[in-house]
N, C-alpha and C positions, 0 to 999 in steps of 0.2 A: 504494499500500499503506500502511495506517495502523497504529499501534500499537494492539492489541486493549485496551490497559489506559486509555489517555487520549485516543486518536483522533488524535493527533499525526502529520502525514505523515512516512513514512520512506523513504529511497532504499536498495533492496537491491542497487544496483550493486557488482560485485565479491565478492558473498557468495554461497555455495553452500548446497545444502540442508544442514541440520545444524549450520551455523554459528551462532554467537550475536551478536546485534545488541544495543547498549544504546540505549534511547529517552532522547535528551538531555532532553527536556520532562519526563518523569515519573520517570526513573531506572530503569524496568523492563528486566530482562534478558530478551531474546526469542530464540527459536530459530526459524529458517528451516525451515519444512518443504519437503518435496519437492513438494507441490502449490503452492508459492508463497506460503503463508499463514504467518502468524506465530502463535506460542503463547508465553505467558509461561513463563518458566523459573524454577523455584524450586528450591532445593536445600536438604535437610536432612541433618543428620550421621546416619549409621548407628545411632547410641544414642538417637535421639530419633523414633520414629516416631509417638508421640503428636502432636509438632509437625507431622509430615508431613500427618497427618489432620486437624489444625486449620487448615492452611493450605489443604487441599483444600476444607474446609467455607465458607471464604470464596468466594462464587459469584463466578466472573468478572463484570466490570462491562460494561455495554453501552457500545461505544466509539463508537457513532454515534447521532445525533439521529434518523435514520430507522430503521425497523424493520430488524433484522440478519437477513438471508438465509441467514447462515452459522452454525454451532454455534461456541459459545465454548469454548476449552479452558483447563485449569489443570492444569498437570503437575508433579509433585514427583519429583525424582531421588534415590532413596535409594541409597546404597553398601552393598552386602552382600559376605559373604565369596566369594558365586558370581558377583559382577559387579552391575552398576547394575539396580536394580528402578525401573521408571517407572510408578507410578499416575497414571492422567489421568482428570479429571472432564470430562465433555461435558455442556454445558448447552446445550438449544435450546428455545425457547419452544415449548409444545404437545407436546413430545417427552419420553420418560421421561429422568430423571435419572440418568446412567450414570457407572459407575467403569470405567475400561479398566486393566488391568494388563498392562504389557509385560516379560515376564521377561528375565533375562540371555540365555537362549535364543532369543530373538526371538517366542516365543509370545505372543499376545495374548488375553486373556479380559475379558469384559464381566459387570458385575453391577450390580443397582440401586443407585444410592449411599447411599440411607438405611439400606437393608438392610445394608451394609457398615459403616457408622458405628454402627449398632445393635449388630451383631455385635463388632466391635474395641474400641469404646470401654471396655467393661468388663475387657477383656483388658489393655489398654494403660495402664489406671490403676492 
């Protein structure tokens, strides 16, 4: 398993799905997913959804020199009154650029990322 940000090998031994790992090489905070992959964990305060959107616009970096056969993810966890909201950008070469929202209830919704940015940016400014 490698860090999706810098490509440094990581040892997930002793970690369970949902646990956070720190990459000692680049300092990224990573969440171990149930399928054994890692995603970058970014937290933004409730009062700053514009910062959350800005962080999602920073496309995940390719972690390997060879073509990546797995999607790259960037998740921002925003605390809300109803619980955590987790918008996640899904980037995969040749596929639509998507934004998934996981609501506090666990429901997941997908939207075209650029459409979300175009719609939300004027509201959040």
